[in-house]
C-alpha positions in Angstrom: 38.2 17.3 -49.5 35.4 15.6 -47.7 32.6 14.1 -49.8 29.1 13.2 -48.9 26.6 11.3 -51.1 22.9 10.4 -50.7 21.6 7.7 -53.1 18.4 5.7 -53.7 15.9 8.1 -52.2 12.9 5.7 -51.7 10.4 8.0 -50.0 8.4 10.7 -51.8 7.0 13.3 -49.4 4.1 15.6 -50.1 5.3 19.2 -50.2 3.0 22.0 -49.2 2.8 25.1 -51.4 3.6 27.6 -48.6 6.7 25.6 -47.5 7.9 25.5 -51.1 7.5 29.3 -51.4 9.5 29.8 -48.2 12.7 28.4 -49.8 15.1 30.2 -52.0 15.1 28.5 -55.4 18.4 27.4 -56.9 18.6 26.6 -60.6 20.4 23.4 -61.5 22.5 23.2 -64.6 22.0 20.0 -66.7 25.6 18.9 -67.6 25.1 15.5 -69.2 22.5 13.0 -70.2 22.7 9.3 -70.8 19.9 8.3 -73.0 18.6 4.7 -72.9 16.4 3.0 -75.4 13.6 3.8 -72.9 14.4 6.6 -70.4 17.4 8.8 -69.7 19.7 9.6 -66.8 20.3 13.3 -66.2 23.3 14.7 -64.3 22.9 18.3 -62.9 25.1 20.5 -60.8 25.0 23.8 -58.8 27.1 25.7 -56.4 25.3 26.9 -53.2 26.2 28.9 -50.1 25.2 27.2 -46.8 25.1 28.5 -43.3 26.3 26.5 -40.3 23.7 23.9 -39.3 20.7 22.7 -41.3 19.8 24.2 -44.6 16.8 23.6 -46.9 17.1 24.5 -50.6 14.7 24.1 -53.5 16.4 23.2 -56.8 14.6 24.1 -60.0 15.2 23.1 -63.6 14.5 19.6 -62.5 12.6 17.1 -64.8 9.1 15.9 -64.0 7.9 12.4 -63.2 11.3 11.4 -61.9 12.1 7.8 -60.8 12.8 8.6 -57.1 14.6 5.3 -56.6 17.3 6.5 -59.0 18.1 9.8 -57.2 21.7 10.4 -56.2 22.8 13.7 -54.5 26.4 14.5 -53.6 28.2 17.5 -52.2 31.6 18.7 -51.1 33.4 20.4 -48.2 32.1 18.0 -45.5 28.4 18.9 -46.2 26.0 16.0 -45.3 22.8 15.4 -47.4 20.0 14.6 -44.9 17.0 14.2 -47.2 15.8 14.9 -50.7 12.2 15.0 -52.0 10.9 15.5 -55.6 7.9 17.6 -56.4 6.2 18.1 -59.8 5.8 21.8 -60.4 2.2 21.9 -61.5 2.0 25.6 -60.3 4.6 26.8 -62.8 3.4 29.0 -65.6 4.7 26.7 -68.3 2.5 23.7 -67.8 2.1 23.2 -71.5 4.5 22.2 -74.1 6.2 25.0 -76.2 4.2 23.8 -79.2 0.9 24.1 -77.3 1.8 27.5 -76.1 2.7 28.6 -79.6 -0.6 27.3 -81.0 -2.6 29.0 -78.2 -0.8 32.3 -78.8 -1.8 32.0 -82.5 -5.4 31.3 -81.7 -5.6 34.3 -79.3 -4.2 36.5 -82.0 -6.8 35.3 -84.5 -9.6 35.8 -82.0 -8.4 39.4 -81.5 -8.2 40.0 -85.2 -11.7 38.5 -85.7 -13.1 40.9 -83.1 -11.6 43.9 -85.1 -13.0 42.5 -88.4 -16.5 42.0 -86.8 -16.4 45.6 -85.6 -15.6 46.8 -89.1 -18.5 44.6 -90.5 -20.9 46.0 -87.9 -19.9 49.5 -88.7 -20.3 49.0 -92.4 -23.7 47.4 -91.8 -24.8 50.5 -89.9 -23.6 52.8 -92.7 -25.6 50.7 -95.2 -28.7 51.0 -93.0 -28.3 54.8 -92.8 -27.8 55.1 -96.6 -30.9 53.0 -97.2 -32.9 55.2 -94.9 -31.7 58.4 -96.6 -32.6 56.9 -100.0 -36.1 56.3 -98.8 -36.5 59.8 -97.4 -35.1 61.3 -100.6 -37.5 59.3 -102.7 -40.5 60.5 -100.6 -39.4 64.2 -100.6 -41.4 65.9 -103.4 -39.8 69.3 -102.7 -36.6 68.3 -104.6 -36.2 68.9 -108.3 -35.6 66.0 -110.6 -32.0 67.0 -111.0 -31.4 67.4 -107.3 -33.0 64.1 -106.6 -31.0 62.3 -109.3 -27.8 63.7 -107.9 -28.6 62.6 -104.4 -29.6 59.1 -105.4 -26.4 58.8 -107.5 -24.3 59.9 -104.5 -26.0 57.4 -102.2 -25.6 54.6 -104.8 -21.9 55.2 -105.2 -21.4 55.4 -101.5 -23.5 52.2 -101.0 -21.5 50.3 -103.6 -18.2 51.2 -102.0 -19.4 50.2 -98.5 -20.9 46.9 -99.8 -17.6 46.0 -101.6 -15.7 46.8 -98.4 -18.1 44.7 -96.4 -17.6 41.7 -98.7 -13.8 42.0 -98.4 -14.1 42.0 -94.6 -16.4 39.0 -94.6 -13.9 37.1 -96.8 -11.1 37.9 -94.3 -13.4 36.7 -91.5 -14.0 33.4 -93.4 -10.3 32.8 -93.8 -9.7 33.6 -90.1 -12.4 31.1 -89.1 -10.8 28.4 -91.3 -7.3 29.1 -89.8 -8.7 29.0 -86.3 -10.4 25.6 -87.0 -7.1 24.1 -88.2 -5.3 25.4 -85.2 -7.9 24.0 -82.8 -7.4 20.5 -84.4 -3.7 20.9 -84.1 -4.0 22.0 -80.5 -6.1 18.9 -79.7 -3.4 16.6 -81.2 -0.6 18.3 -79.2 -2.5 18.2 -75.9 -3.1 14.4 -76.4 0.7 14.0 -76.4 0.7 14.5 -72.6 3.3 17.2 -72.0 5.4 16.6 -68.9 5.9 19.8 -66.8 9.2 20.2 -65.0 9.7 19.6 -61.3 11.5 20.7 -58.2 13.7 19.0 -55.6 13.7 19.9 -51.9 17.1 19.0 -50.3 18.0 19.3 -46.7 21.7 19.8 -45.9 23.8 19.8 -42.7 26.9 21.9 -42.8 29.4 21.9 -39.9 30.3 25.5 -40.8 29.3 28.2 -43.2 30.7 27.2 -46.6 30.2 26.9 -50.4 29.5 23.4 -51.7 29.3 21.9 -55.1 26.1 19.9 -55.5 25.7 17.1 -58.1 22.3 15.6 -58.6 21.7 12.4 -60.7 18.4 10.8 -61.5 16.5 8.8 -64.2 13.4 10.0 -66.2 11.1 7.8 -68.2 10.0 10.2 -71.0 13.0 10.0 -73.3 14.7 7.5 -75.6 16.5 6.9 -78.9 16.4 4.7 -82.0 19.4 4.0 -84.3 19.4 5.0 -87.9 21.9 5.0 -90.7 23.0 6.7 -93.9 24.6 4.4 -96.4 26.6 6.1 -99.2 28.0 4.3 -102.3 29.9 6.3 -105.0 29.4 3.5 -107.5 29.7 -0.3 -107.8 33.3 -0.2 -106.5 35.2 1.2 -103.6 34.2 1.2 -99.9 30.8 1.9 -98.4 30.5 5.0 -96.3 28.3 4.3 -93.3 27.0 7.1 -91.1 25.8 5.9 -87.7 23.1 8.3 -86.3 20.4 8.4 -83.7 16.8 9.8 -83.5 16.6 11.2 -79.9 13.4 12.4 -78.2 12.7 13.7 -74.7 9.7 15.1 -72.9 11.2 15.4 -69.5 9.8 18.9 -68.8 13.2 20.6 -69.0 15.4 21.6 -71.9 18.7 19.9 -72.3 20.8 22.9 -73.3 24.4 22.3 -74.5 24.8 19.0 -72.6 27.1 16.1 -73.2 25.0 13.3 -74.6 25.5 9.6 -74.2 23.6 6.8 -75.9 23.1 3.5 -74.2 21.4 0.2 -75.3 20.7 -0.5 -71.6 17.3 -0.2 -70.0 17.2 0.6 -66.3 13.5 -0.3 -66.2 14.3 -4.0 -66.9 16.0 -4.4 -63.5 19.5 -5.6 -62.5 18.8 -8.8 -60.6 19.4 -12.0 -62.5 16.5 -14.5 -62.6 16.2 -17.5 -60.4 14.6 -20.8 -61.4 12.4 -22.6 -58.9 11.8 -26.3 -58.9 9.4 -27.5 -61.6 7.0 -30.0 -60.2 4.8 -32.1 -62.4 1.3 -33.3 -61.3 -1.6 -35.1 -62.9 -4.3 -32.9 -64.3 -7.7 -33.4 -62.7 -10.6 -31.4 -64.4 -12.4 -29.2 -61.9 -16.0 -30.2 -61.7 -19.0 -28.3 -60.5 -19.9 -29.4 -57.0 -22.7 -26.8 -56.6 -20.4 -24.6 -54.6 -19.9 -27.4 -52.0 -16.1 -27.7 -52.0 -16.2 -30.3 -49.2 -17.3 -32.8 -51.9 -14.3 -32.0 -54.2 -11.4 -34.5 -54.4 -8.2 -33.5 -52.7 -6.4 -33.6 -56.0 -8.2 -30.5 -57.1 -6.5 -28.6 -54.4 -3.0 -30.2 -54.9 -2.8 -30.4 -58.7 -1.1 -27.0 -58.9 1.4 -27.5 -56.1 4.8 -26.2 -57.2 3.5 -25.9 -60.7 4.4 -22.2 -61.2 7.7 -21.1 -62.6 8.6 -17.7 -61.2 11.3 -15.3 -62.2 12.7 -12.4 -60.2 14.6 -9.4 -61.7 15.6 -9.0 -65.3 18.6 -8.1 -67.5 20.5 -4.9 -67.7 23.6 -3.4 -69.3 24.3 -2.7 -72.9 26.5 -0.8 -75.3 26.9 2.9 -74.6 27.5 5.7 -77.1 28.3 9.3 -76.8 27.1 11.3 -79.7 28.4 14.1 -81.8 26.9 17.4 -82.9 25.5 17.7 -86.5 23.1 15.9 -88.7 24.1 16.7 -92.3 26.6 15.2 -94.7 28.7 18.4 -94.3 29.0 17.8 -90.6 30.0 14.2 -91.2 32.8 15.3 -93.5 34.3 17.9 -91.2 35.9 15.5 -88.8 33.3 13.8 -86.7 35.7 11.0 -85.8 38.2 13.5 -84.3 35.8 13.9 -81.4 35.4 10.2 -80.7 37.3 7.9 -78.4 36.4 4.3 -78.5 36.5 2.5 -75.1 36.3 -1.3 -75.2 37.9 -1.9 -71.8 34.6 -2.6 -69.9 31.5 -4.6 -70.4 30.1 -1.8 -72.5 31.5 -0.2 -75.5 31.3 3.6 -75.5 31.9 6.4 -77.9 33.1 9.3 -75.8 32.5 12.6 -77.7 33.1 16.0 -76.2 30.8 18.1 -78.4 27.6 19.4 -76.6 24.1 19.2 -77.9 20.7 20.8 -77.3 17.5 18.7 -77.1 14.3 20.6 -76.3 11.5 19.0 -74.3 9.1 18.7 -77.1 8.7 14.9 -77.7 9.9 15.3 -81.3 12.6 13.3 -83.0 16.0 15.0 -83.2 18.6 13.6 -85.5 22.2 13.5 -84.2 25.4 11.9 -85.6 27.4 9.2 -83.8 30.2 8.1 -86.0 31.4 7.7 -89.6 32.8 4.5 -91.0 34.4 3.4 -94.3 33.8 -0.3 -94.9 35.4 -2.5 -97.6 32.8 -3.9 -99.9 32.3 -6.1 -102.9 29.3 -5.5 -105.2 26.8 -7.8 -106.9 23.3 -7.7 -108.4 20.5 -9.7 -106.9 17.1 -10.7 -108.4 14.1 -12.7 -107.4 12.0 -12.5 -110.6 9.1 -14.5 -109.1 8.5 -11.6 -106.7 10.0 -8.5 -108.4 10.9 -7.8 -112.0 13.9 -5.6 -111.1 17.5 -6.4 -110.2 18.9 -4.9 -107.0 22.5 -3.7 -106.5 23.9 -5.1 -103.2 27.1 -4.3 -101.3 28.6 -7.1 -99.3 30.4 -5.6 -96.4 33.1 -7.2 -94.2 34.9 -6.1 -91.0 31.6 -4.8 -89.5 31.7 -6.8 -86.3 33.4 -4.2 -84.0 31.1 -1.3 -85.0 28.4 -2.1 -82.4 25.6 -1.8 -84.9 22.0 -2.1 -83.8 18.9 -3.0 -85.8 17.6 0.2 -87.5 16.4 1.8 -90.8 18.8 3.1 -93.3 18.7 5.8 -95.9 20.4 4.7 -99.1 22.4 7.1 -101.3 23.9 5.9 -104.6 26.2 8.1 -106.8 25.0 11.1 -104.8 21.3 10.4 -105.2 18.8 9.2 -102.6 17.3 5.9 -103.8 15.1 4.8 -100.8 15.1 3.2 -97.4 16.4 -0.1 -96.3 17.2 -1.9 -93.0 20.3 -2.9 -91.1 20.0 -5.9 -88.9 23.2 -7.8 -88.0 21.5 -10.2 -85.5 21.5 -13.1 -88.0 24.6 -12.0 -90.1 27.7 -14.1 -90.0 30.8 -13.0 -91.8 29.4 -10.7 -94.5 26.7 -8.1 -94.1 24.6 -7.4 -97.3 23.3 -3.9 -97.9 20.8 -3.3 -100.6 21.5 -0.2 -102.7 18.4 0.0 -104.8 17.0 -1.0 -108.2 19.0 -1.0 -111.4 16.7 -0.7 -114.5 19.7 -1.4 -116.8 19.6 -5.0 -115.7 16.5 -6.5 -117.5 15.1 -9.7 -115.9 12.2 -11.7 -117.2 10.5 -14.9 -115.8 8.2 -16.6 -118.2 6.2 -19.9 -118.0 6.9 -22.4 -120.7 3.4 -23.2 -122.0 4.6 -25.8 -124.4 5.9 -28.0 -121.6 2.9 -27.4 -119.4 0.8 -30.5 -119.1 -1.8 -32.3 -116.9 -2.1 -36.1 -117.1 -4.2 -38.6 -115.2 -2.4 -41.9 -114.7 -4.3 -44.5 -112.7 -5.4 -42.9 -109.4 -2.9 -40.0 -109.6 -2.8 -36.7 -111.4 0.6 -35.5 -112.7 0.9 -31.7 -113.5 4.1 -30.4 -115.1 5.4 -26.9 -114.9 8.4 -25.2 -116.6 9.9 -21.7 -116.5 12.5 -19.7 -118.3 14.5 -16.9 -116.7 16.3 -14.5 -119.1 18.7 -11.8 -118.0 20.2 -9.0 -120.1 23.0 -6.6 -119.0 22.7 -3.3 -120.8 25.4 -1.6 -118.7 28.7 -0.7 -120.1 30.6 -3.0 -117.7 30.4 -6.7 -116.7 28.3 -7.6 -113.7 27.9 -10.4 -111.2 24.3 -11.5 -110.7 22.6 -13.8 -108.2 19.1 -15.1 -109.2 16.8 -16.8 -106.8 13.7 -18.9 -107.4 12.2 -21.9 -105.8 10.7 -25.4 -106.2 7.6 -26.4 -104.2 8.2 -28.5 -101.1 5.7 -31.2 -100.0 4.7 -31.8 -96.4 2.3 -34.6 -97.3 3.3 -38.1 -98.4 0.5 -38.1 -101.0 2.0 -35.1 -102.7 5.2 -35.9 -104.6 7.6 -33.6 -106.4 9.4 -35.4 -109.2 11.1 -34.9 -112.6 12.9 -31.9 -111.3 15.0 -29.9 -113.8 17.3 -27.3 -112.3 20.3 -27.0 -114.7 23.2 -24.8 -113.4 21.3 -24.0 -110.2 22.4 -24.6 -106.6 19.5 -26.0 -104.6 18.5 -26.6 -101.0 16.4 -29.8 -100.6 14.7 -28.9 -97.4 13.5 -25.4 -98.6 13.4 -25.9 -102.4 15.5 -22.7 -102.9 17.3 -22.4 -106.2 20.3 -20.0 -106.8 22.1 -19.2 -110.0 25.4 -17.3 -109.9 26.0 -15.5 -113.3 28.6 -13.2 -114.8 27.3 -11.2 -117.7 29.4 -9.0 -120.0 28.1 -5.7 -121.4 25.0 -6.3 -123.6 25.1 -10.0 -122.9 21.9 -12.1 -122.4 21.7 -15.4 -120.6 18.8 -17.8 -120.0 18.2 -20.4 -117.3 15.4 -23.0 -117.1 13.9 -25.1 -114.4 10.8 -27.3 -114.1 9.1 -29.9 -112.0 6.1 -32.3 -111.9 3.6 -32.6 -109.0 1.9 -35.9 -108.5 -1.1 -36.2 -106.2 -4.3 -38.3 -105.8 -7.1 -37.9 -108.3 -10.1 -36.1 -106.8 -8.1 -33.8 -104.6 -7.0 -30.3 -105.1 -3.5 -28.9 -104.6 -2.6 -25.2 -104.5 -0.5 -24.9 -107.6 0.6 -22.0 -109.8 -1.8 -21.5 -112.8 
């Protein structure tokens, strides 16, 4: 089988409307999408019949605002691709997002309903005017008996009351319709600001040595798409492994719906470029201030013109590549537990690591976040409690996770679930993690932590030309849980960057300390219902007459 391929189409031609209409449209099927952190690569296909010689075809179901440099067209059976040109389809009927169209349809329905209500109100008003006229005529007609006149006025009054009540109801309906229309108009303005991207078309010219059927594959990159990582962290209790669900929030506004396509996530970014940077020589020169020579540059020293020679540092290109992930269908716990890993093949053979998953997924072109699952992990973990009572009165349960290095985790938010209950959001960022990754699992109110200032040991003394202020603190911890716990407590000593400010008489019993940062750490084990206390203190000496920012 002969194979022809056209890549990197660099020229965008202007297509005239009448020439577009002369071609027979061929709808492309979007088979796969590789989604970058910014942008996406779409792979589409179609089978077309060609006559002998040159053929021009227009392909639809093409994204809009395509990066023309990324275009790749291939075909089979000896067919040659002569040219290809993108065209945004601004003449299509769907030039608005589905959400905008839905809102506009709702507004049109309300406008039609309001017209009917206004007609009812106008009719009722006319009936009221007629009744009022009849009442006036009846009152002026002296030929009627008192009984007849009373009967007529009662009839008019009853009819008038019914019509007035009905008119009030219709006006209330109209008021609610006006409120609803105003809200929809605001929502419409917000949606239209999002800049919906209409789909496009692709005009391709083929040359076929003979009449044949050829399989066409079209590959290109679009900018209006991307993904961000997110995680679900599940802990069944303060023992056992951590269950980590790797997920992604995907969005796309390419102008075409990705219907049942194979999705791939990549940390690469084609917009950054593939060429490595090159350093130019870095020349130094004396700086000469530019003076005002009354626009007469002939009087300026030569150094003014030469001081910047070679002084610029230029870079060409950028970086590319990254880890690639194929993602799986489903976004709920039930999906995770029905065998997501059965569809995943991990490939570490190349520069990039990929998760190849065969399940298709549908992503509409609406610019909204769509949550999809990537992979499920069970990670060995040990548990501890952590408290910084200077900043927060609560203790936090933490899981310390090992064997995470091969998971290809990226920085992202995490949803924390403990003992089946959602407890809040956290973050996962392994960029500065070494051997153990620490995950926060939320607050535990059963660990009572207090930090109090010891007022009896607080003192301020002036000795000679210096002031000495002494501070002391007591940290108490009580474990009200039924089982023993391990607890890390952090606090700090002040650190001076001025030789006139001296920290002395430091007390830090049982605490590990870092001299450069002043950080203190206590590692405690508490049995059930046990209470422990730790103390620390320090004195600050500084010159009399000066002010130091100190705790009060």
